[in-house]
SERO-4910 file (N, C-alpha, C, O; in steps of 0.05 Angstrom, whole numbers):
BEGIN
 pado doro    nc1    nc2    nc3   cac1   cac2   cac3    cc1    cc2    cc3    oc1    oc2    oc3
  Met    A    125    566     23    130    550      0    107    554    -20     84    552    -11
  Ala    A    112    559    -45     92    564    -65     81    538    -76     95    518    -79
  His    A     55    539    -83     42    516    -96     50    516   -126     55    538   -137
  Phe    A     50    493   -138     55    492   -167     36    509   -183     43    523   -201
  Asp    A     10    508   -175    -10    522   -191     -8    552   -189    -20    566   -205
  Glu    A      6    562   -169     10    591   -167     30    601   -188     30    625   -195
  Lys    A     47    583   -199     67    591   -218     59    583   -247     62    600   -265
  Ser    A     49    559   -250     45    550   -278     17    539   -283     11    531   -305
  Gly    A      0    539   -264    -27    528   -267    -28    499   -260     -9    484   -266
  Ala    A    -49    491   -247    -52    463   -239    -58    446   -264    -73    454   -281
  Val    A    -45    423   -266    -49    405   -288    -64    381   -278    -53    365   -262
  Gln    A    -89    377   -287   -105    355   -278    -98    330   -294    -94    331   -318
  Cys    A    -97    307   -280    -94    281   -293   -121    269   -294   -132    260   -274
  Lys    A   -133    267   -318   -160    257   -321   -160    226   -323   -142    215   -336
  Thr    A   -179    213   -310   -181    184   -310   -210    177   -315   -227    194   -318
  Glu    A   -216    151   -317   -243    142   -322   -261    147   -298   -285    148   -301
  Trp    A   -250    150   -274   -265    154   -250   -267    184   -242   -282    190   -224
  Gly    A   -251    201   -254   -251    229   -247   -225    242   -254   -215    239   -277
  Cys    A   -212    256   -235   -186    268   -241   -172    273   -214   -184    272   -193
  Trp    A   -146    278   -216   -130    285   -193   -108    305   -201   -100    306   -224
  Trp    A    -98    320   -182    -76    338   -186    -63    343   -159    -74    336   -138
  Gln    A    -39    354   -159    -26    359   -134    -10    384   -134     -2    395   -155
  Thr    A     -5    394   -110     13    416   -105     37    405    -90     39    380    -86
  Ile    A     54    421    -80     77    411    -65     67    398    -39     79    379    -30
  Asp    A     46    410    -27     37    400     -1     12    383     -1      8    368     18
  Glu    A     -3    384    -23    -29    370    -22    -35    354    -47    -24    360    -69
  Val    A    -52    334    -45    -62    319    -68    -92    322    -68   -105    320    -48
  Phe    A   -103    329    -92   -132    333    -95   -143    310   -113   -131    304   -134
  Ile    A   -165    299   -105   -178    277   -120   -207    284   -123   -221    289   -104
  Glu    A   -217    284   -148   -245    287   -155   -255    262   -167   -245    252   -186
  Ile    A   -276    251   -155   -288    226   -165   -316    233   -175   -333    243   -160
  His    A   -321    226   -201   -347    232   -213   -365    208   -209   -357    185   -212
  Ser    A   -391    214   -203   -411    192   -200   -437    202   -210   -446    225   -205
  Glu    A   -451    186   -226   -477    192   -236   -499    187   -214   -521    198   -216
  Ala    A   -492    170   -195   -512    162   -175   -516    184   -154   -499    201   -150
  Ile    A   -540    183   -142   -545    201   -120   -534    188    -95   -541    165    -89
  Leu    A   -516    202    -81   -501    189    -59   -507    204    -32   -511    228    -32
  Asn    A   -506    188    -11   -505    198     16   -477    196     26   -461    180     15
  Ser    A   -470    210     47   -443    208     58   -436    180     67   -413    172     67
  Lys    A   -457    165     76   -452    137     85   -445    119     62   -434     97     67
  Asp    A   -450    127     37   -444    110     14   -415    112      6   -405     96    -10
  Ile    A   -400    131     17   -373    137      9   -354    130     31   -357    138     54
  Lys    A   -333    114     25   -312    107     44   -286    115     32   -278    105     11
  Cys    A   -272    134     44   -246    143     34   -225    140     56   -229    150     79
  Val    A   -204    125     50   -183    121     70   -157    133     58   -148    126     37
  Ile    A   -145    151     73   -120    164     65    -99    160     86   -103    168    109
  Lys    A    -78    148     79    -55    143     97    -30    152     82    -31    158     58
  Pro    A     -7    154     96     17    164     83     25    148     58     36    160     39
  Arg    A     21    122     57     29    107     34      6     92     19     10     77      1
  Asn    A    -19     97     28    -42     84     16    -65    103     13    -68    122     29
  Ile    A    -81     99     -8   -106    114    -11   -126     96    -24   -119     81    -42
  Ser    A   -151     97    -14   -172     81    -27   -198     96    -25   -203    110     -5
  Val    A   -215     92    -45   -241    104    -46   -261     82    -54   -257     69    -75
  His    A   -282     79    -39   -303     59    -45   -330     74    -45   -335     89    -26
  Ile    A   -346     69    -65   -373     81    -66   -393     57    -68   -391     41    -86
  Lys    A   -411     56    -49   -430     35    -46   -417      7    -49   -426    -10    -64
  Asn    A   -395      4    -33   -380    -22    -32   -367    -29    -58   -358    -52    -62
  Thr    A   -364    -11    -77   -350    -15   -102   -323      0   -101   -323     24    -95
  Thr    A   -301    -13   -106   -275      0   -106   -273     18   -130   -274      9   -153
  Ile    A   -269     44   -125   -265     64   -146   -236     69   -151   -226     71   -173
  Leu    A   -221     71   -129   -193     78   -130   -179     64   -107   -188     65    -84
  Glu    A   -157     51   -113   -141     38    -92   -112     39   -101   -105     28   -122
  Phe    A    -95     52    -85    -67     55    -93    -49     53    -69    -55     64    -48
  Gln    A    -28     38    -72     -8     36    -51     19     45    -63     28     36    -83
  Asn    A     31     64    -49     57     75    -58     78     62    -41     81     67    -17
  Pro    A     94     44    -54    115     31    -38    138     49    -31    156     41    -16
  Gly    A    139     73    -41    160     91    -35    185     84    -51    184     69    -70
  Met    A    208     95    -42    233     90    -56    251     73    -39    273     81    -32
  Asp    A    242     49    -33    258     30    -17    273     11    -36    261     -7    -48
  Phe    A    299     16    -39    316      0    -56    332    -20    -39    353    -29    -49
  Ser    A    324    -26    -15    340    -43      2    344    -71     -9    365    -84     -4
  Gly    A    326    -81    -25    329   -108    -37    339   -108    -65    340   -129    -78
  Ala    A    347    -85    -75    357    -83   -103    385    -93   -106    401    -92    -87
  Thr    A    391   -104   -130    418   -113   -136    428   -100   -161    412    -92   -178
  Met    A    454    -96   -164    466    -85   -188    478   -107   -204    493   -124   -193
  Thr    A    473   -107   -230    484   -127   -247    494   -114   -272    486    -92   -279
  Gly    A    512   -127   -286    521   -117   -312    546   -100   -311    555    -93   -289
  Asn    A    556    -94   -334    580    -78   -337    572    -51   -348    563    -49   -371
  Tyr    A    575    -29   -333    567     -3   -342    585      9   -364    577     28   -377
  His    A    609     -2   -367    626      7   -389    615      0   -416    620     13   -436
  Gly    A    599    -21   -417    587    -30   -442    558    -20   -446    544    -31   -463
  Gly    A    550      0   -431    523     12   -436    503      6   -415    480     14   -418
  Gly    A    510     -7   -394    490    -12   -372    486    -41   -366    499    -59   -378
  Pro    A    468    -46   -347    463    -74   -339    450    -90   -361    435    -80   -378
  Gln    A    454   -116   -360    441   -135   -378    415   -144   -364    416   -158   -344
  Leu    A    393   -137   -376    367   -145   -364    358   -172   -375    363   -178   -398
  Pro    A    345   -188   -358    335   -213   -368    313   -209   -390    298   -190   -388
  Ser    A    312   -226   -409    292   -223   -431    269   -242   -427    251   -241   -444
***
């Protein structure tokens, strides 16, 4: 399976803490820091639906991906008239 960057080039998403990009199989995260760091200063936790990065006990990045679970979703509205009526 080919990586995205092999065909069209990797596109980095720049943020205030660094940048990230992904291929079909991998996610890359670069975190920029002005401080001099030891490996003990950095805590990175990567799980299938969660990622967090802490530097010197400061949260730099924390994200939870709830996935595509629509088990609690409901359908409302009449689609003949253009779609559901959303609460205002």
